[in-house]
N, C-alpha and C positions, 0 to 999 in steps of 0.2 A: 504494500500500500504506500509506504514511504517512497519507493522508487517511482511508482506511478504518479504520485503527487509531484515529485521533483521534476519528472519528465513533462508533466502538464505545465508547471510553472516555467520551465525552460522554454517550452514551445511558445507560451504566451509572451515571454520576454523577447524571443527572437522575432515574433510577429510584430510586436510593438517597435522593435528596433528597425525592422524592415520597413514598417509604415513610415517612421520618421525619416529614414534614409531616402525614401521615395518621394517625400513631400517636396513640392515645388517651393523654392525660396526666392523671394523678391526683396530687393533693397529699395527703400523709400526715402529719398532725400527731401529734407524740409529746410526752410531758410531761417526759421526763428528759434529762439532759445528753447531748450528742453522744458523749462518751467512756464513758457507761454501756453495759454490755453489752446491755441491752434496745434502746437506740437503735442500737448497732452492728449488732445483728441485724435491726433494721428496714431498714437499708441493705442487708444481705445478702439479705433477702427481696425488696427492690425489684430488686436485680441479677438474682436468680433469675427473677423475674416477667418482666423484659425478655428474658432468655435463652429462657425456656420459651414465651413468646408470639411469639418471633422479632421482637421489637421493636414489636409491635402495641400493647403497653401499657407505658407508662413511668410509674414512680412516683417522685416527689420527696419525700424525707423531710425533715420540719421538726422537729428535736428541741428540747428545752428549753423547750417552751411558746411557741416563737417565732411560730407561726401562730395557734394558739388556746391559751389557758391550759389547764392540766390539767383544771380543773373545767368547762371549756366544750367539751371534745373530743367527749364522747358526744353532746351536743345538736347539735353541728355535723354529726356523721355522720348522726344520725337525721333531721335536717331537710334534708340534701343540700347543706349548705355545703361539705362535703368528702366524698368518697366513701368514704374509708378512714382509720383512725386507731388509736391505741393508748392504753389507759388501764388503771389497776389496777381489776380488776372490782369489788372490794368497795367502791369509792368510790360505787357506785350503790345500795348496800344501803338507804339511806334511801327510795329510790323503790321498790325491790323487795327485801325482806328475804332472799329466797332467795339473792341474789347474795353473801350473807355466808357461803356454804357453806365457803369456804376459810379463814375467820377464826375458827374455833371453837378456842379455846385448848387446846392439848395433845391435840387429836384426831389430827392427822397432823404429826409433828415431824421426819420424815426425808424425803429426796427420794423414796425408794421408796414411803413411805406417801402422800406428796403425789400421786404419780402414780396410786396406787390410788384415792385420794379423787377425783381429777379423772375417772378412768374411771367411777367410780360416779355422779358428778354430771353428766357430760357431756350426756346426752340431756335431762335435766330442765332444766339450765341453758340449753341451746340452744333449747328450746321457749320458755322465758321470754324470752330475747333476741329471738326471732322476733316475739313479741308487742310488743316495743319497737322493731320495725323495724330489727333488727340481725342480722347473721350473724357468728359468731366463726370466724375462719380458723385461728388458733393461739393457744395460751396458753404462758406461760413463768413459772416461779416465781422469787420473790425468795428469798434465803437466810432462815433462821429469824430471827424477830423478837426483839429484845432492847431494853434501855433505855440511853439516854444521859443522863448527869447532869453537873452542875458539880462535884459532890463525892461522897463516899462515902454509900451508901444501904444500909441493912441491913433495913429494914421500911417499911411504909406510913407509919409515924410520921414518917419522914424526907422523905416525898413531899408531905405535907399542905401545901396553900397554893401549891405549885409550878404554874407555867403550862407545860404540856407540849403540844407540837405533836401534833395528831392528823391522820390522813389518811383516816379512814373512821369509820363508826359503832362498829366494834369497838374501835378504839384509844380513842375518846372514852369508851366505857363503862368500859374498864380504868382510864383516868386518873381518871374520876369516882369509881370504886370505891376507888381508892387515896387519895382525898381531894385530888386535884389538880384543876386547871382545864384542860379541853381547849381548844386554840386551833387552828382549822382553818388550815393553812398548806401551800401547795403546795411541793414539793421545790425548785423553782427559786427560791423566796423564803425558803428556810430559813436561809441564811447571814445575810441581813440581819436576820431575826427574832431570831436568836441574838445578833447584834452589838448590837441596839438594845434587848434585854431583853423583846421581845414573847414570847419563849419561853425557859424555863430548861432545857429538855431535850426529849426525844422518844422515841417507840417506833419502831424500824425495824431494818433489817438493817445489817451492816457496810458494805454497798454504799453506802447513802445517806450515812453518815458519812464514808466515803472520798471520795465524789464532791464533797461540800460542805466538805471539810477542816475538820470540826467540832472538831478538836483545838485550833484557834485560840480556841475559846470554851468547850469542855467538857473534863472531865478523866477521866471514868469511863464505861466501857461494860460492862454486865452481860449476859452470855449467858443467855438464857432459852429460845430456840428454840420460842417458844409456837406459832407457825404459820408456814407458808410461803405468803404471799399470791401471787396470780397476776395478772400483766398479761395483757391479751388484745388481739389485733389484730382489729378489727371492720370490717365493710363494711356500708354502707347496704343494707338488704334489697332495695329496689326496684332499686338499681344491680346488685346481685348477680344478681337474677332476669332482668335485661335482658341479661346476658352470654350468649354462645353456649356450648354444652357444652364445646368445646375450650378456650376461655378459662377457664371455671370449673375445668376439670381442671388446667390449667397453674398457676392461682393456688393451688389446693389442694395440688398437688405442691410448689410453692415453700414454702407454709405448713407442710406436714408436715415438710419437711427443716429449715426454719428453727426451728420449735418444738423439734425434737429437739436441734439444735445449741445453741440458747439455754439449754435446760434443763441440758445437759452443762456449758456454760460457767458457769452459776450455781453448780453443785456444785463445779466446779474452783476458783472464786474465793472460795467461802464462808470457808475458813480463811485464805486470803491476805489478805482484807480485815482480819481481826483482826490479822494480822501487821503490816499497814501502819498501823493505828490505834496499835498498841503502839510501832512504830518512830518514830512522830511524837509520842510522849510520853504517850499515854493509858494508863490502867490498864484492862486488859481481863481480866475474870475472870468466873467463873460467879456467878450470883445466889446469895446466902446462903440457908440452909435456911428461915429465918423468912420472908423475902421471897418465896421460891419457893412455900412452902406457902400464903401469902396469895394469890398469883397463881393457883394451882391451884384454890383455893376460888372465886375470882372466875370462873375459866374454866368450872367446873361449872355455876354459876348462869347464865352467859351462854349456854351450850349449851341449858339447859332453857328459857330465855326465847326463844331463837331457834326451837326446836321448837314452842313455843306460838304463835309468830307464823306459821310457814310450814306447820304441820300435816303432813299425810301426805307431801307432797313431800319435806320435809326428813327425815322419819323414813325414807323409802325410800332416800335417799342414805346416811344413817348405816348402815342395815341392810345395804345392798349393799356398802358399804365394809368394814364389820366382818365380812362374810361372805366377803370375798376372802382 
């Protein structure tokens, strides 16, 4: 009986080992810090995928640009260097302007409106991504975007000549319109850029400031809530189409659940980030009326220019969103 029991246990162990050895393994590069909620949800997604595929697919998350720098992630997925990854979608707007759909200032400034805008844009965006050899599994918004500075700012006159970190075409346009100089800097490199004077401030949410402890270099955060940009988890289209139906369904189930959880976490943390910035000595306040009016004027021009670039596809997104 002991021999039979040992034989049975050994067979089970060998079967388990064989199953693990045969599991498909994916690396998933992500651009933001491991402690950021986007990266934490990447790990949640990977855990769900392993569960829902019964261990047939295992995903290892590489946060903080540790596998590929943020600017290189999309290209790595497109070319098959990695099968899956995450990036802020609007970072690709220079290549495809339609992907600036979520960076139109003051169009969607709440989580509810952001969800409506994504619903209006989803099909058009997914068709555009398919042409780029990508499939979007889920998206997740950042909190509303505001301004970080070294001192008090009441209008564009105070911004002129500043070097401000930009993360996409929209932020670069806003900075230039205010008389500043945009400097392309990845989030992982932001702390060093501020410490060495490469940047004097930046546009982002409370999340980035908290993650990078920018109170060590900056003193003021101005709430503007201009837009809620979205990160997205993308898969190489060829890899996706090579999966069987059950695996696709398992991945999509994990993605849908993770996207909903990530969005809820973003909303939960939005005000908390402001509290943490203030607790660490920063002045956190609403943008003043003159500065806000200037930003709204810039935003209106940006939306008109975007629509002139993308034509009917962009107008259809706006019309569908405003009709909801």
